[in-house]
C-alpha positions in Angstrom: 149.1 26.1 -61.0 151.8 27.9 -59.3 153.9 29.3 -62.3 157.3 28.0 -62.2 160.4 31.2 -61.8 163.3 29.1 -61.2 164.2 29.9 -65.5 163.2 33.3 -64.6 165.7 36.4 -63.1 163.6 39.0 -60.4 164.9 42.1 -61.2 165.2 44.9 -58.5 161.5 45.4 -58.5 160.7 42.8 -56.6 159.6 41.6 -60.5 160.5 38.1 -62.3 161.8 39.0 -66.2 163.0 35.9 -68.8 166.4 37.7 -70.0 168.4 35.7 -67.4 168.6 31.8 -68.9 170.0 28.9 -67.6 172.5 27.0 -70.5 171.1 24.0 -72.5 174.3 23.2 -73.4 177.4 22.3 -71.8 180.3 25.4 -72.3 182.6 27.3 -70.9 181.7 31.2 -70.8 183.4 34.5 -68.9 180.9 36.6 -68.1 180.5 39.0 -65.7 179.0 38.5 -62.6 176.1 40.9 -62.3 173.4 40.2 -59.7 172.5 37.4 -57.6 169.0 36.2 -55.3 167.6 33.5 -53.8 165.2 31.0 -54.7 163.8 28.6 -52.6 161.1 25.5 -53.8 160.0 22.8 -50.9 162.8 23.3 -48.7 164.9 23.3 -51.2 166.9 27.1 -51.6 169.9 27.9 -54.0 171.7 31.2 -55.0 170.4 32.5 -58.5 173.8 34.0 -59.9 173.2 36.4 -62.9 176.0 36.2 -65.1 176.3 38.6 -68.5 178.9 37.2 -71.4 181.4 39.0 -73.0 179.2 38.6 -76.4 176.1 40.0 -75.1 174.2 36.6 -73.8 172.0 36.8 -69.8 172.8 33.0 -68.3 171.9 32.4 -64.6 173.3 30.2 -62.7 172.0 28.0 -59.8 174.4 28.1 -56.5 173.3 25.3 -54.0 174.7 24.7 -51.2 177.3 22.3 -50.4 177.6 20.0 -47.5 180.7 22.4 -46.5 178.0 25.0 -46.7 179.0 27.2 -49.7 177.1 28.8 -52.4 178.3 27.3 -55.1 179.4 25.6 -58.3 179.5 21.7 -58.0 183.3 21.6 -58.7 185.3 24.1 -56.0 185.7 26.4 -52.8 183.5 29.3 -54.5 181.2 31.1 -52.2 178.5 33.2 -54.2 177.1 33.9 -51.4 180.3 36.2 -50.5 181.2 37.3 -54.2 181.3 40.8 -55.3 179.0 42.0 -58.3 180.8 43.5 -61.0 183.6 41.0 -61.0 184.7 38.6 -64.4 184.6 34.9 -64.4 184.7 31.4 -65.7 182.2 28.7 -65.9 181.9 25.4 -67.1 178.4 24.2 -67.4 178.3 19.8 -67.9 175.7 18.1 -68.7 175.1 15.6 -65.9 174.2 11.5 -66.9 170.8 12.0 -66.3 171.1 15.0 -70.0 170.4 17.7 -67.6 172.9 21.5 -67.2 175.0 21.5 -64.2 176.9 24.4 -63.1 180.9 22.7 -62.9 182.7 25.3 -61.9 183.9 28.6 -61.7 187.4 31.1 -61.9 187.5 34.1 -60.4 189.2 36.3 -64.2 191.4 39.3 -62.6 191.1 42.9 -63.8 193.9 43.6 -65.6 195.7 46.8 -64.5 196.0 49.8 -66.8 
């Protein structure tokens, strides 16, 4: 039986871990992009974007390719295929009509100059 890896984080060693999870409720959070990795299943590809939030949570969001060719949340023109790690993002998760959570938007947050 094939193991469903869609909710797991792929580590740098090639193994999958349970530490990054998909949101199960609508929310807005600020998180640091710590890694990205490719996921595919039945000819469908997505870029998994792993974030660490200010309160220590580890969240994995799926960026599917849009008609524009960009890999990002449902709204906006952010391309996480080219996003740098260690950058801050304000992300919004919304509930769909079918009861699933989806990545709705992402805005970069500039680091404050000291």
